[in-house]
SEFIZA-3560 file (N, C-alpha, C; in Angstrom, 3 decimals):
REM SEFIZA-3560
<numar><xx>72.650</xx><yy>89.031</yy><zz>83.784</zz><atom>N</atom></numar>
<numar><xx>73.281</xx><yy>87.981</yy><zz>84.413</zz><atom>CA</atom></numar>
<numar><xx>74.732</xx><yy>88.317</yy><zz>84.762</zz><atom>C</atom></numar>
<numar><xx>75.194</xx><yy>88.008</yy><zz>85.900</zz><atom>N</atom></numar>
<numar><xx>76.523</xx><yy>88.397</yy><zz>86.350</zz><atom>CA</atom></numar>
<numar><xx>77.617</xx><yy>87.580</yy><zz>85.700</zz><atom>C</atom></numar>
<numar><xx>78.709</xx><yy>88.186</yy><zz>85.372</zz><atom>N</atom></numar>
<numar><xx>79.863</xx><yy>87.541</yy><zz>84.807</zz><atom>CA</atom></numar>
<numar><xx>80.600</xx><yy>86.760</yy><zz>85.917</zz><atom>C</atom></numar>
<numar><xx>80.418</xx><yy>87.144</yy><zz>87.190</zz><atom>N</atom></numar>
<numar><xx>81.164</xx><yy>86.631</yy><zz>88.313</zz><atom>CA</atom></numar>
<numar><xx>80.227</xx><yy>85.886</yy><zz>89.217</zz><atom>C</atom></numar>
<numar><xx>80.694</xx><yy>84.779</yy><zz>89.676</zz><atom>N</atom></numar>
<numar><xx>79.873</xx><yy>83.976</yy><zz>90.639</zz><atom>CA</atom></numar>
<numar><xx>80.574</xx><yy>83.753</yy><zz>91.911</zz><atom>C</atom></numar>
<numar><xx>79.836</xx><yy>83.402</yy><zz>92.934</zz><atom>N</atom></numar>
<numar><xx>80.439</xx><yy>83.172</yy><zz>94.243</zz><atom>CA</atom></numar>
<numar><xx>81.424</xx><yy>81.951</yy><zz>94.091</zz><atom>C</atom></numar>
<numar><xx>81.106</xx><yy>80.984</yy><zz>93.275</zz><atom>N</atom></numar>
<numar><xx>82.028</xx><yy>79.864</yy><zz>93.115</zz><atom>CA</atom></numar>
<numar><xx>83.286</xx><yy>80.211</yy><zz>92.401</zz><atom>C</atom></numar>
<numar><xx>83.259</xx><yy>81.178</yy><zz>91.526</zz><atom>N</atom></numar>
<numar><xx>84.496</xx><yy>81.687</yy><zz>90.859</zz><atom>CA</atom></numar>
<numar><xx>85.337</xx><yy>82.393</yy><zz>91.898</zz><atom>C</atom></numar>
<numar><xx>84.820</xx><yy>83.230</yy><zz>92.696</zz><atom>N</atom></numar>
<numar><xx>85.523</xx><yy>83.978</yy><zz>93.722</zz><atom>CA</atom></numar>
<numar><xx>86.156</xx><yy>82.983</yy><zz>94.736</zz><atom>C</atom></numar>
<numar><xx>85.374</xx><yy>81.987</yy><zz>95.177</zz><atom>N</atom></numar>
<numar><xx>85.824</xx><yy>81.053</yy><zz>96.137</zz><atom>CA</atom></numar>
<numar><xx>86.928</xx><yy>80.199</yy><zz>95.542</zz><atom>C</atom></numar>
<numar><xx>86.845</xx><yy>79.824</yy><zz>94.325</zz><atom>N</atom></numar>
<numar><xx>87.873</xx><yy>79.043</yy><zz>93.652</zz><atom>CA</atom></numar>
<numar><xx>89.144</xx><yy>79.816</yy><zz>93.481</zz><atom>C</atom></numar>
<numar><xx>89.085</xx><yy>81.006</yy><zz>93.067</zz><atom>N</atom></numar>
<numar><xx>90.256</xx><yy>81.861</yy><zz>92.939</zz><atom>CA</atom></numar>
<numar><xx>90.949</xx><yy>82.120</yy><zz>94.295</zz><atom>C</atom></numar>
<numar><xx>90.126</xx><yy>82.354</yy><zz>95.305</zz><atom>N</atom></numar>
<numar><xx>90.610</xx><yy>82.610</yy><zz>96.677</zz><atom>CA</atom></numar>
<numar><xx>91.316</xx><yy>81.365</yy><zz>97.164</zz><atom>C</atom></numar>
<numar><xx>90.808</xx><yy>80.159</yy><zz>96.922</zz><atom>N</atom></numar>
<numar><xx>91.451</xx><yy>78.909</yy><zz>97.296</zz><atom>CA</atom></numar>
<numar><xx>92.743</xx><yy>78.732</yy><zz>96.557</zz><atom>C</atom></numar>
<numar><xx>92.747</xx><yy>79.054</yy><zz>95.269</zz><atom>N</atom></numar>
<numar><xx>94.019</xx><yy>78.888</yy><zz>94.513</zz><atom>CA</atom></numar>
<numar><xx>95.163</xx><yy>79.864</yy><zz>94.988</zz><atom>C</atom></numar>
<numar><xx>94.674</xx><yy>81.027</yy><zz>95.444</zz><atom>N</atom></numar>
<numar><xx>95.630</xx><yy>82.015</yy><zz>95.950</zz><atom>CA</atom></numar>
<numar><xx>95.866</xx><yy>81.831</yy><zz>97.465</zz><atom>C</atom></numar>
<numar><xx>95.281</xx><yy>80.788</yy><zz>98.008</zz><atom>N</atom></numar>
<numar><xx>95.397</xx><yy>80.451</yy><zz>99.454</zz><atom>CA</atom></numar>
<numar><xx>95.002</xx><yy>81.647</yy><zz>100.328</zz><atom>C</atom></numar>
<numar><xx>93.890</xx><yy>82.277</yy><zz>99.941</zz><atom>N</atom></numar>
<numar><xx>93.298</xx><yy>83.395</yy><zz>100.714</zz><atom>CA</atom></numar>
<numar><xx>91.944</xx><yy>82.909</yy><zz>101.254</zz><atom>C</atom></numar>
<numar><xx>91.827</xx><yy>82.764</yy><zz>102.546</zz><atom>N</atom></numar>
<numar><xx>90.609</xx><yy>82.354</yy><zz>103.152</zz><atom>CA</atom></numar>
<numar><xx>89.646</xx><yy>83.486</yy><zz>103.275</zz><atom>C</atom></numar>
<numar><xx>88.542</xx><yy>83.397</yy><zz>102.492</zz><atom>N</atom></numar>
<numar><xx>87.529</xx><yy>84.499</yy><zz>102.551</zz><atom>CA</atom></numar>
<numar><xx>86.332</xx><yy>84.010</yy><zz>103.289</zz><atom>C</atom></numar>
<numar><xx>85.867</xx><yy>84.975</yy><zz>104.103</zz><atom>N</atom></numar>
<numar><xx>84.557</xx><yy>84.630</yy><zz>104.750</zz><atom>CA</atom></numar>
<numar><xx>83.388</xx><yy>84.922</yy><zz>103.869</zz><atom>C</atom></numar>
<numar><xx>82.170</xx><yy>84.543</yy><zz>104.256</zz><atom>N</atom></numar>
<numar><xx>81.069</xx><yy>84.824</yy><zz>103.374</zz><atom>CA</atom></numar>
<numar><xx>80.864</xx><yy>86.337</yy><zz>103.119</zz><atom>C</atom></numar>
<numar><xx>81.199</xx><yy>87.119</yy><zz>104.156</zz><atom>N</atom></numar>
<numar><xx>80.984</xx><yy>88.546</yy><zz>104.023</zz><atom>CA</atom></numar>
<numar><xx>82.105</xx><yy>89.087</yy><zz>103.058</zz><atom>C</atom></numar>
<numar><xx>83.333</xx><yy>88.633</yy><zz>103.112</zz><atom>N</atom></numar>
<numar><xx>84.349</xx><yy>89.064</yy><zz>102.213</zz><atom>CA</atom></numar>
<numar><xx>84.103</xx><yy>88.613</yy><zz>100.830</zz><atom>C</atom></numar>
<numar><xx>83.520</xx><yy>87.417</yy><zz>100.624</zz><atom>N</atom></numar>
<numar><xx>83.218</xx><yy>86.957</yy><zz>99.301</zz><atom>CA</atom></numar>
<numar><xx>82.188</xx><yy>87.856</yy><zz>98.658</zz><atom>C</atom></numar>
<numar><xx>81.138</xx><yy>88.234</yy><zz>99.516</zz><atom>N</atom></numar>
<numar><xx>80.058</xx><yy>89.063</yy><zz>99.002</zz><atom>CA</atom></numar>
<numar><xx>80.701</xx><yy>90.444</yy><zz>98.619</zz><atom>C</atom></numar>
<numar><xx>81.593</xx><yy>90.982</yy><zz>99.407</zz><atom>N</atom></numar>
<numar><xx>82.236</xx><yy>92.295</yy><zz>99.115</zz><atom>CA</atom></numar>
<numar><xx>83.011</xx><yy>92.193</yy><zz>97.873</zz><atom>C</atom></numar>
<numar><xx>83.779</xx><yy>91.084</yy><zz>97.658</zz><atom>N</atom></numar>
<numar><xx>84.534</xx><yy>90.947</yy><zz>96.391</zz><atom>CA</atom></numar>
<numar><xx>83.593</xx><yy>90.894</yy><zz>95.201</zz><atom>C</atom></numar>
<numar><xx>82.518</xx><yy>90.215</yy><zz>95.252</zz><atom>N</atom></numar>
<numar><xx>81.524</xx><yy>90.103</yy><zz>94.175</zz><atom>CA</atom></numar>
<numar><xx>80.934</xx><yy>91.498</yy><zz>93.892</zz><atom>C</atom></numar>
<numar><xx>80.611</xx><yy>92.267</yy><zz>94.905</zz><atom>N</atom></numar>
<numar><xx>80.089</xx><yy>93.574</yy><zz>94.684</zz><atom>CA</atom></numar>
<numar><xx>81.173</xx><yy>94.542</yy><zz>94.021</zz><atom>C</atom></numar>
<numar><xx>82.417</xx><yy>94.397</yy><zz>94.400</zz><atom>N</atom></numar>
<numar><xx>83.473</xx><yy>95.146</yy><zz>93.796</zz><atom>CA</atom></numar>
<numar><xx>83.652</xx><yy>94.797</yy><zz>92.325</zz><atom>C</atom></numar>
<numar><xx>83.614</xx><yy>93.461</yy><zz>92.040</zz><atom>N</atom></numar>
<numar><xx>83.698</xx><yy>93.008</yy><zz>90.646</zz><atom>CA</atom></numar>
<numar><xx>82.602</xx><yy>93.553</yy><zz>89.802</zz><atom>C</atom></numar>
<numar><xx>81.365</xx><yy>93.610</yy><zz>90.358</zz><atom>N</atom></numar>
<numar><xx>80.215</xx><yy>94.166</yy><zz>89.635</zz><atom>CA</atom></numar>
<numar><xx>80.473</xx><yy>95.640</yy><zz>89.340</zz><atom>C</atom></numar>
<numar><xx>80.999</xx><yy>96.383</yy><zz>90.223</zz><atom>N</atom></numar>
<numar><xx>81.265</xx><yy>97.802</yy><zz>90.027</zz><atom>CA</atom></numar>
<numar><xx>82.371</xx><yy>97.979</yy><zz>88.949</zz><atom>C</atom></numar>
<numar><xx>83.433</xx><yy>97.167</yy><zz>89.030</zz><atom>N</atom></numar>
<numar><xx>84.502</xx><yy>97.257</yy><zz>88.010</zz><atom>CA</atom></numar>
<numar><xx>83.921</xx><yy>96.919</yy><zz>86.649</zz><atom>C</atom></numar>
<numar><xx>83.098</xx><yy>95.830</yy><zz>86.594</zz><atom>N</atom></numar>
<numar><xx>82.505</xx><yy>95.375</yy><zz>85.325</zz><atom>CA</atom></numar>
<numar><xx>81.655</xx><yy>96.479</yy><zz>84.706</zz><atom>C</atom></numar>
<numar><xx>80.840</xx><yy>97.176</yy><zz>85.518</zz><atom>N</atom></numar>
<numar><xx>80.002</xx><yy>98.251</yy><zz>85.021</zz><atom>CA</atom></numar>
<numar><xx>80.867</xx><yy>99.385</yy><zz>84.482</zz><atom>C</atom></numar>
<numar><xx>81.970</xx><yy>99.726</yy><zz>85.215</zz><atom>N</atom></numar>
<numar><xx>82.884</xx><yy>100.752</yy><zz>84.676</zz><atom>CA</atom></numar>
<numar><xx>83.494</xx><yy>100.398</yy><zz>83.359</zz><atom>C</atom></numar>
<numar><xx>83.903</xx><yy>99.196</yy><zz>83.250</zz><atom>N</atom></numar>
<numar><xx>84.471</xx><yy>98.757</yy><zz>81.989</zz><atom>CA</atom></numar>
<numar><xx>83.464</xx><yy>98.793</yy><zz>80.831</zz><atom>C</atom></numar>
<numar><xx>82.177</xx><yy>98.461</yy><zz>81.160</zz><atom>N</atom></numar>
<numar><xx>81.116</xx><yy>98.585</yy><zz>80.125</zz><atom>CA</atom></numar>
<numar><xx>81.006</xx><yy>100.016</yy><zz>79.653</zz><atom>C</atom></numar>
<numar><xx>81.056</xx><yy>100.936</yy><zz>80.602</zz><atom>N</atom></numar>
<numar><xx>80.896</xx><yy>102.377</yy><zz>80.277</zz><atom>CA</atom></numar>
<numar><xx>82.069</xx><yy>102.788</yy><zz>79.363</zz><atom>C</atom></numar>
<numar><xx>83.318</xx><yy>102.320</yy><zz>79.718</zz><atom>N</atom></numar>
<numar><xx>84.420</xx><yy>102.711</yy><zz>78.876</zz><atom>CA</atom></numar>
<numar><xx>84.318</xx><yy>102.114</yy><zz>77.510</zz><atom>C</atom></numar>
<numar><xx>83.839</xx><yy>100.899</yy><zz>77.418</zz><atom>N</atom></numar>
<numar><xx>83.695</xx><yy>100.230</yy><zz>76.101</zz><atom>CA</atom></numar>
<numar><xx>82.671</xx><yy>100.838</yy><zz>75.214</zz><atom>C</atom></numar>
<numar><xx>81.798</xx><yy>101.643</yy><zz>75.806</zz><atom>N</atom></numar>
<numar><xx>80.708</xx><yy>102.318</yy><zz>75.037</zz><atom>CA</atom></numar>
<numar><xx>81.171</xx><yy>103.655</yy><zz>74.351</zz><atom>C</atom></numar>
<numar><xx>82.401</xx><yy>104.081</yy><zz>74.774</zz><atom>N</atom></numar>
<numar><xx>82.925</xx><yy>105.304</yy><zz>74.181</zz><atom>CA</atom></numar>
<numar><xx>83.187</xx><yy>105.116</yy><zz>72.721</zz><atom>C</atom></numar>
<numar><xx>82.666</xx><yy>106.025</yy><zz>71.913</zz><atom>N</atom></numar>
<numar><xx>82.816</xx><yy>105.848</yy><zz>70.458</zz><atom>CA</atom></numar>
<numar><xx>84.350</xx><yy>105.886</yy><zz>70.016</zz><atom>C</atom></numar>
<numar><xx>84.668</xx><yy>105.019</yy><zz>69.142</zz><atom>N</atom></numar>
<numar><xx>86.115</xx><yy>104.963</yy><zz>68.602</zz><atom>CA</atom></numar>
<numar><xx>87.146</xx><yy>104.778</yy><zz>69.679</zz><atom>C</atom></numar>
<numar><xx>86.795</xx><yy>104.157</yy><zz>70.776</zz><atom>N</atom></numar>
<numar><xx>87.809</xx><yy>103.931</yy><zz>71.850</zz><atom>CA</atom></numar>
<numar><xx>88.971</xx><yy>103.113</yy><zz>71.344</zz><atom>C</atom></numar>
<numar><xx>88.738</xx><yy>102.250</yy><zz>70.411</zz><atom>N</atom></numar>
<numar><xx>89.862</xx><yy>101.405</yy><zz>69.875</zz><atom>CA</atom></numar>
<numar><xx>90.860</xx><yy>102.181</yy><zz>69.040</zz><atom>C</atom></numar>
<numar><xx>90.545</xx><yy>103.391</yy><zz>68.693</zz><atom>N</atom></numar>
<numar><xx>91.436</xx><yy>104.277</yy><zz>67.907</zz><atom>CA</atom></numar>
<numar><xx>92.281</xx><yy>105.116</yy><zz>68.799</zz><atom>C</atom></numar>
<numar><xx>92.048</xx><yy>105.129</yy><zz>70.058</zz><atom>N</atom></numar>
<numar><xx>92.793</xx><yy>105.983</yy><zz>71.026</zz><atom>CA</atom></numar>
<numar><xx>94.126</xx><yy>105.322</yy><zz>71.336</zz><atom>C</atom></numar>
<numar><xx>95.171</xx><yy>106.087</yy><zz>71.183</zz><atom>N</atom></numar>
<numar><xx>96.510</xx><yy>105.603</yy><zz>71.533</zz><atom>CA</atom></numar>
<numar><xx>96.676</xx><yy>105.536</yy><zz>73.040</zz><atom>C</atom></numar>
<numar><xx>97.161</xx><yy>104.401</yy><zz>73.575</zz><atom>N</atom></numar>
<numar><xx>97.339</xx><yy>104.348</yy><zz>75.048</zz><atom>CA</atom></numar>
<numar><xx>98.383</xx><yy>105.351</yy><zz>75.496</zz><atom>C</atom></numar>
<numar><xx>98.169</xx><yy>105.845</yy><zz>76.734</zz><atom>N</atom></numar>
<numar><xx>99.156</xx><yy>106.869</yy><zz>77.254</zz><atom>CA</atom></numar>
<numar><xx>100.260</xx><yy>105.993</yy><zz>77.873</zz><atom>C</atom></numar>
<numar><xx>101.541</xx><yy>106.316</yy><zz>77.494</zz><atom>N</atom></numar>
<numar><xx>102.641</xx><yy>105.569</yy><zz>77.995</zz><atom>CA</atom></numar>
<numar><xx>103.225</xx><yy>106.214</yy><zz>79.236</zz><atom>C</atom></numar>
<numar><xx>103.046</xx><yy>107.564</yy><zz>79.353</zz><atom>N</atom></numar>
<numar><xx>103.649</xx><yy>108.285</yy><zz>80.475</zz><atom>CA</atom></numar>
<numar><xx>102.830</xx><yy>109.529</yy><zz>80.620</zz><atom>C</atom></numar>
<numar><xx>102.471</xx><yy>109.867</yy><zz>81.826</zz><atom>N</atom></numar>
<numar><xx>101.518</xx><yy>111.032</yy><zz>82.037</zz><atom>CA</atom></numar>
<numar><xx>102.253</xx><yy>112.363</yy><zz>81.775</zz><atom>C</atom></numar>
<numar><xx>103.559</xx><yy>112.444</yy><zz>81.719</zz><atom>N</atom></numar>
<numar><xx>104.292</xx><yy>113.675</yy><zz>81.494</zz><atom>CA</atom></numar>
<numar><xx>105.116</xx><yy>113.512</yy><zz>80.258</zz><atom>C</atom></numar>
<numar><xx>104.519</xx><yy>113.214</yy><zz>79.203</zz><atom>N</atom></numar>
<numar><xx>105.233</xx><yy>112.992</yy><zz>77.822</zz><atom>CA</atom></numar>
<numar><xx>106.012</xx><yy>114.271</yy><zz>77.429</zz><atom>C</atom></numar>
<numar><xx>105.443</xx><yy>115.404</yy><zz>77.806</zz><atom>N</atom></numar>
<numar><xx>106.146</xx><yy>116.660</yy><zz>77.386</zz><atom>CA</atom></numar>
<numar><xx>107.129</xx><yy>117.189</yy><zz>78.394</zz><atom>C</atom></numar>
<numar><xx>107.484</xx><yy>116.380</yy><zz>79.360</zz><atom>N</atom></numar>
<numar><xx>108.396</xx><yy>116.747</yy><zz>80.433</zz><atom>CA</atom></numar>
<numar><xx>109.806</xx><yy>116.851</yy><zz>79.849</zz><atom>C</atom></numar>
<numar><xx>110.545</xx><yy>117.890</yy><zz>80.179</zz><atom>N</atom></numar>
<numar><xx>111.935</xx><yy>117.945</yy><zz>79.739</zz><atom>CA</atom></numar>
<numar><xx>112.833</xx><yy>118.145</yy><zz>80.901</zz><atom>C</atom></numar>
<numar><xx>113.983</xx><yy>117.485</yy><zz>80.837</zz><atom>N</atom></numar>
<numar><xx>114.979</xx><yy>117.628</yy><zz>81.911</zz><atom>CA</atom></numar>
<numar><xx>115.827</xx><yy>118.872</yy><zz>81.731</zz><atom>C</atom></numar>
<numar><xx>116.080</xx><yy>119.527</yy><zz>82.806</zz><atom>N</atom></numar>
<numar><xx>116.932</xx><yy>120.710</yy><zz>82.755</zz><atom>CA</atom></numar>
<numar><xx>118.154</xx><yy>120.339</yy><zz>83.588</zz><atom>C</atom></numar>
<numar><xx>119.299</xx><yy>120.216</yy><zz>82.879</zz><atom>N</atom></numar>
<numar><xx>120.503</xx><yy>119.956</yy><zz>83.519</zz><atom>CA</atom></numar>
<numar><xx>121.394</xx><yy>121.166</yy><zz>83.839</zz><atom>C</atom></numar>
<numar><xx>121.961</xx><yy>121.148</yy><zz>84.952</zz><atom>N</atom></numar>
<numar><xx>122.814</xx><yy>122.354</yy><zz>85.269</zz><atom>CA</atom></numar>
<numar><xx>124.258</xx><yy>121.943</yy><zz>85.195</zz><atom>C</atom></numar>
<numar><xx>125.044</xx><yy>122.919</yy><zz>85.108</zz><atom>N</atom></numar>
<numar><xx>126.546</xx><yy>122.661</yy><zz>85.064</zz><atom>CA</atom></numar>
<numar><xx>126.986</xx><yy>122.252</yy><zz>86.419</zz><atom>C</atom></numar>
<numar><xx>127.871</xx><yy>121.357</yy><zz>86.471</zz><atom>N</atom></numar>
<numar><xx>128.554</xx><yy>120.937</yy><zz>87.770</zz><atom>CA</atom></numar>
<numar><xx>129.458</xx><yy>122.073</yy><zz>88.230</zz><atom>C</atom></numar>
<numar><xx>129.234</xx><yy>122.435</yy><zz>89.482</zz><atom>N</atom></numar>
<numar><xx>130.032</xx><yy>123.537</yy><zz>90.072</zz><atom>CA</atom></numar>
<numar><xx>130.799</xx><yy>122.936</yy><zz>91.226</zz><atom>C</atom></numar>
<numar><xx>132.026</xx><yy>123.035</yy><zz>91.187</zz><atom>N</atom></numar>
<numar><xx>132.923</xx><yy>122.425</yy><zz>92.254</zz><atom>CA</atom></numar>
<numar><xx>132.956</xx><yy>123.471</yy><zz>93.377</zz><atom>C</atom></numar>
<numar><xx>132.572</xx><yy>123.041</yy><zz>94.510</zz><atom>N</atom></numar>
<numar><xx>132.623</xx><yy>123.952</yy><zz>95.728</zz><atom>CA</atom></numar>
<numar><xx>133.521</xx><yy>123.355</yy><zz>96.732</zz><atom>C</atom></numar>
<numar><xx>134.102</xx><yy>124.228</yy><zz>97.536</zz><atom>N</atom></numar>
<numar><xx>134.953</xx><yy>123.744</yy><zz>98.616</zz><atom>CA</atom></numar>
<numar><xx>134.141</xx><yy>123.155</yy><zz>99.732</zz><atom>C</atom></numar>
<numar><xx>134.510</xx><yy>121.952</yy><zz>100.188</zz><atom>N</atom></numar>
<numar><xx>133.769</xx><yy>121.310</yy><zz>101.241</zz><atom>CA</atom></numar>
<numar><xx>134.462</xx><yy>121.466</yy><zz>102.566</zz><atom>C</atom></numar>
<numar><xx>133.715</xx><yy>121.169</yy><zz>103.620</zz><atom>N</atom></numar>
<numar><xx>134.302</xx><yy>121.291</yy><zz>104.976</zz><atom>CA</atom></numar>
<numar><xx>135.213</xx><yy>120.111</yy><zz>105.245</zz><atom>C</atom></numar>
<numar><xx>136.341</xx><yy>120.294</yy><zz>105.870</zz><atom>N</atom></numar>
<numar><xx>137.214</xx><yy>119.229</yy><zz>106.137</zz><atom>CA</atom></numar>
<numar><xx>136.571</xx><yy>118.175</yy><zz>107.038</zz><atom>C</atom></numar>
<numar><xx>136.835</xx><yy>116.892</yy><zz>106.802</zz><atom>N</atom></numar>
<numar><xx>136.190</xx><yy>115.777</yy><zz>107.583</zz><atom>CA</atom></numar>
<numar><xx>136.491</xx><yy>115.943</yy><zz>109.080</zz><atom>C</atom></numar>
<numar><xx>137.705</xx><yy>116.297</yy><zz>109.393</zz><atom>N</atom></numar>
<numar><xx>138.052</xx><yy>116.424</yy><zz>110.865</zz><atom>CA</atom></numar>
<numar><xx>137.243</xx><yy>117.470</yy><zz>111.548</zz><atom>C</atom></numar>
<numar><xx>136.920</xx><yy>118.591</yy><zz>110.801</zz><atom>N</atom></numar>
<numar><xx>136.131</xx><yy>119.643</yy><zz>111.380</zz><atom>CA</atom></numar>
<numar><xx>134.702</xx><yy>119.137</yy><zz>111.668</zz><atom>C</atom></numar>
<numar><xx>134.162</xx><yy>118.320</yy><zz>110.827</zz><atom>N</atom></numar>
<numar><xx>132.852</xx><yy>117.806</yy><zz>110.928</zz><atom>CA</atom></numar>
<numar><xx>132.772</xx><yy>116.801</yy><zz>112.070</zz><atom>C</atom></numar>
<numar><xx>133.860</xx><yy>115.949</yy><zz>112.219</zz><atom>N</atom></numar>
<numar><xx>133.848</xx><yy>114.953</yy><zz>113.310</zz><atom>CA</atom></numar>
<numar><xx>133.999</xx><yy>115.584</yy><zz>114.694</zz><atom>C</atom></numar>
<numar><xx>134.442</xx><yy>116.796</yy><zz>114.777</zz><atom>N</atom></numar>
<numar><xx>134.457</xx><yy>117.462</yy><zz>116.082</zz><atom>CA</atom></numar>
<numar><xx>133.050</xx><yy>117.642</yy><zz>116.704</zz><atom>C</atom></numar>
<numar><xx>132.026</xx><yy>117.646</yy><zz>115.869</zz><atom>N</atom></numar>
<numar><xx>130.663</xx><yy>117.746</yy><zz>116.325</zz><atom>CA</atom></numar>
<numar><xx>129.998</xx><yy>116.488</yy><zz>116.857</zz><atom>C</atom></numar>
<numar><xx>130.594</xx><yy>115.339</yy><zz>116.610</zz><atom>N</atom></numar>
<numar><xx>130.032</xx><yy>114.055</yy><zz>117.117</zz><atom>CA</atom></numar>
<numar><xx>130.628</xx><yy>113.592</yy><zz>118.391</zz><atom>C</atom></numar>
<numar><xx>129.918</xx><yy>112.820</yy><zz>119.106</zz><atom>N</atom></numar>
<numar><xx>130.328</xx><yy>112.272</yy><zz>120.436</zz><atom>CA</atom></numar>
<numar><xx>131.543</xx><yy>111.237</yy><zz>120.302</zz><atom>C</atom></numar>
<numar><xx>131.309</xx><yy>110.397</yy><zz>119.276</zz><atom>N</atom></numar>
<numar><xx>132.353</xx><yy>109.264</yy><zz>119.237</zz><atom>CA</atom></numar>
<numar><xx>132.655</xx><yy>109.079</yy><zz>117.732</zz><atom>C</atom></numar>
<numar><xx>133.973</xx><yy>109.047</yy><zz>117.408</zz><atom>N</atom></numar>
<numar><xx>134.411</xx><yy>108.823</yy><zz>116.080</zz><atom>CA</atom></numar>
<numar><xx>135.612</xx><yy>107.883</yy><zz>116.052</zz><atom>C</atom></numar>
<numar><xx>135.746</xx><yy>107.143</yy><zz>114.994</zz><atom>N</atom></numar>
<numar><xx>136.902</xx><yy>106.254</yy><zz>114.845</zz><atom>CA</atom></numar>
<numar><xx>137.461</xx><yy>106.498</yy><zz>113.431</zz><atom>C</atom></numar>
<numar><xx>138.620</xx><yy>107.048</yy><zz>113.396</zz><atom>N</atom></numar>
<numar><xx>139.249</xx><yy>107.430</yy><zz>112.106</zz><atom>CA</atom></numar>
<numar><xx>138.340</xx><yy>108.489</yy><zz>111.503</zz><atom>C</atom></numar>
<numar><xx>137.847</xx><yy>108.220</yy><zz>110.246</zz><atom>N</atom></numar>
<numar><xx>137.043</xx><yy>109.211</yy><zz>109.566</zz><atom>CA</atom></numar>
<numar><xx>135.576</xx><yy>108.839</yy><zz>109.643</zz><atom>C</atom></numar>
<numar><xx>135.208</xx><yy>107.963</yy><zz>110.572</zz><atom>N</atom></numar>
<numar><xx>133.758</xx><yy>107.505</yy><zz>110.651</zz><atom>CA</atom></numar>
<numar><xx>133.163</xx><yy>107.789</yy><zz>112.015</zz><atom>C</atom></numar>
<numar><xx>131.823</xx><yy>108.063</yy><zz>111.983</zz><atom>N</atom></numar>
<numar><xx>131.054</xx><yy>108.340</yy><zz>113.198</zz><atom>CA</atom></numar>
<numar><xx>130.674</xx><yy>107.056</yy><zz>113.816</zz><atom>C</atom></numar>
<numar><xx>130.842</xx><yy>106.884</yy><zz>115.099</zz><atom>N</atom></numar>
<numar><xx>130.384</xx><yy>105.679</yy><zz>115.835</zz><atom>CA</atom></numar>
<numar><xx>129.019</xx><yy>105.892</yy><zz>116.374</zz><atom>C</atom></numar>
<numar><xx>128.076</xx><yy>104.961</yy><zz>116.158</zz><atom>N</atom></numar>
<numar><xx>126.734</xx><yy>105.158</yy><zz>116.678</zz><atom>CA</atom></numar>
<numar><xx>126.380</xx><yy>103.871</yy><zz>117.420</zz><atom>C</atom></numar>
<numar><xx>125.446</xx><yy>104.019</yy><zz>118.398</zz><atom>N</atom></numar>
<numar><xx>124.999</xx><yy>102.804</yy><zz>119.165</zz><atom>CA</atom></numar>
<numar><xx>124.340</xx><yy>101.773</yy><zz>118.229</zz><atom>C</atom></numar>
<numar><xx>124.520</xx><yy>100.524</yy><zz>118.560</zz><atom>N</atom></numar>
<numar><xx>123.907</xx><yy>99.463</yy><zz>117.788</zz><atom>CA</atom></numar>
<numar><xx>122.401</xx><yy>99.465</yy><zz>118.072</zz><atom>C</atom></numar>
<numar><xx>121.589</xx><yy>99.446</yy><zz>117.062</zz><atom>N</atom></numar>
<numar><xx>120.117</xx><yy>99.527</yy><zz>117.292</zz><atom>CA</atom></numar>
<numar><xx>119.398</xx><yy>98.235</yy><zz>116.907</zz><atom>C</atom></numar>
<numar><xx>120.148</xx><yy>97.317</yy><zz>116.243</zz><atom>N</atom></numar>
<numar><xx>119.517</xx><yy>96.057</yy><zz>115.771</zz><atom>CA</atom></numar>
<numar><xx>120.349</xx><yy>94.899</yy><zz>116.443</zz><atom>C</atom></numar>
<numar><xx>119.682</xx><yy>93.954</yy><zz>116.968</zz><atom>N</atom></numar>
<numar><xx>120.381</xx><yy>92.825</yy><zz>117.551</zz><atom>CA</atom></numar>
<numar><xx>120.330</xx><yy>91.631</yy><zz>116.619</zz><atom>C</atom></numar>
//
């Protein structure tokens, strides 16, 4: 016997204000059945309740920080010589949003 019914799916869809067609309702029921079968398979694993949940897939990941190295940068005025239009220390670009 199925844990999910057409009436349940229709009721939840109405509560969520999602209009489902008959075909979509059938698809959702089929997906729920697949999910339910997979959960049953997982629940049959011996001692599954003793397994610690994984909190992060890269638990052994370590950050490698480097020293900050101060480097000389290009003067702003030299950079602005490459643009078509500038105002002060800023690049002027055409408006793209109205």
